[in-house]
N, C-alpha and C positions, 0 to 999 in steps of 0.2 A: 482253929486253923490260923497259923501265923503267916506273916509275910515271908516269902521265899527268897529274901535277899540277905546277903551277908554284910557285916559291918566293914566298910572300907573308908579309910581316910583319903585325902587328896592324893592322887597319883596321876602321872601323865598317861593319856590315852594315845596309843599309836594309831594315827589316822591313815597309815599306809597299808595296814593289814587287817584281816578279819572281816571284810565286807562280803556280803552275799546278796543275790537277788531274792527278795521275799517271794513266797508262793503267790501266784496270781498277779505279779507285777511285771511290767515289761523290762527288757534289758535296758540298762542305763539308770535304773533306780535300785539302790542298794541299801541294806541295813547293816548295822553293827550293834549287836546286843551288848550293852555295857553293864547290866545288872538284872538278875532274876530270870524267871522263866514263866511263860504264859502257856498253860495247858488248856488248849481250846476244846479238846475232846471231853475232858472232865470238868470244864468250866471253872477253873481255879487258877490262882497264882497272879503274878504281876511281873512286868518287865519294863525296863527302861532301855530305849534304843535310840541310836542316831539313824536318821534316814536321809540319804542324799540323792538328789536328782542331778544328772549330767545336764549341761545346757541343751535346750531344745526338746527334752524328753517330756512326754505327756501320757496320761492314762486316758482311756476312752469311755469307761463306764463308772457310775457311782459305786462307792463302797458302802457296805452295811455289815456290821459285826455285832456280836452279843456281849461285848465288854466295853467298859469305859475307856475313853481315849482323851488324853490331854496332849496338845501339840504346841510347841513354841518354835517359831521361825528364828533360828540363830543367825543365819547369813544367807545372802542371795535374795532371790525373788520367787514368789509362789503365786500362781493364778489358780483360783478355785471356780469350778463350774464351766469349764471349756466344753466345746462340743466334741464329737468323735474325730474331727479333723484337727483338733487342737486350737480352734478359734474361739474367741470370746472369753467370758469369765471375769471374775473380780480379782484385781492385782493386789498383792500384799508385799510389804517390805519387812526387814528384820524387826524384831521386838514386837511381834504380833502373836496372839495366843488364841487357841480354840479348846473348848472342853465339850466332848460329845458323849451323851449317854448311850447305853446299849440300844441298838435298833435305829440309830439316827443315820439317814442317808447323807453321804457327803462326797464331794468330788464331782466329776473327774478333776485331775490336777495336772498342771504343767509348770515348767520353769524355763524361762527364756535364757537366763544366764547361768543356771544351776543354783542349787540351794542346799542347805543342811538344816534339818529339823531335829529337835529333841522331842521324843514321844514317850509317854508313860501309858501303859495299858494295864488294866486290872479288872477283875470280877468283883462284884459286891460280895462281902463276907456272908457266909451261910449262917 
């Protein structure tokens, strides 16, 4: 099984269109898939996406998924580990990175001023 991404050289990404709220996320958090596809039902594939938080948005529960996740904070601020009211947690600035194996609990998350993350999700090859 190969990687389900096509060869693309540098091109401009239109940051004004193509955003959607991912399943299970609150309004104010949106993704833009920029490459590939992750087939969670059949547990294969890989995708690269941008994830953006509007200012003041937060999640209330930790996330757990069965694929690898690499996350790079491109801009803004991100707090990890807040409570259900959005309080507390550890604050991060741009140029910070996380790599999570399948099954790792992470979050909840919030952003005070808004942020944009680059995320890569993939399953181990069979």
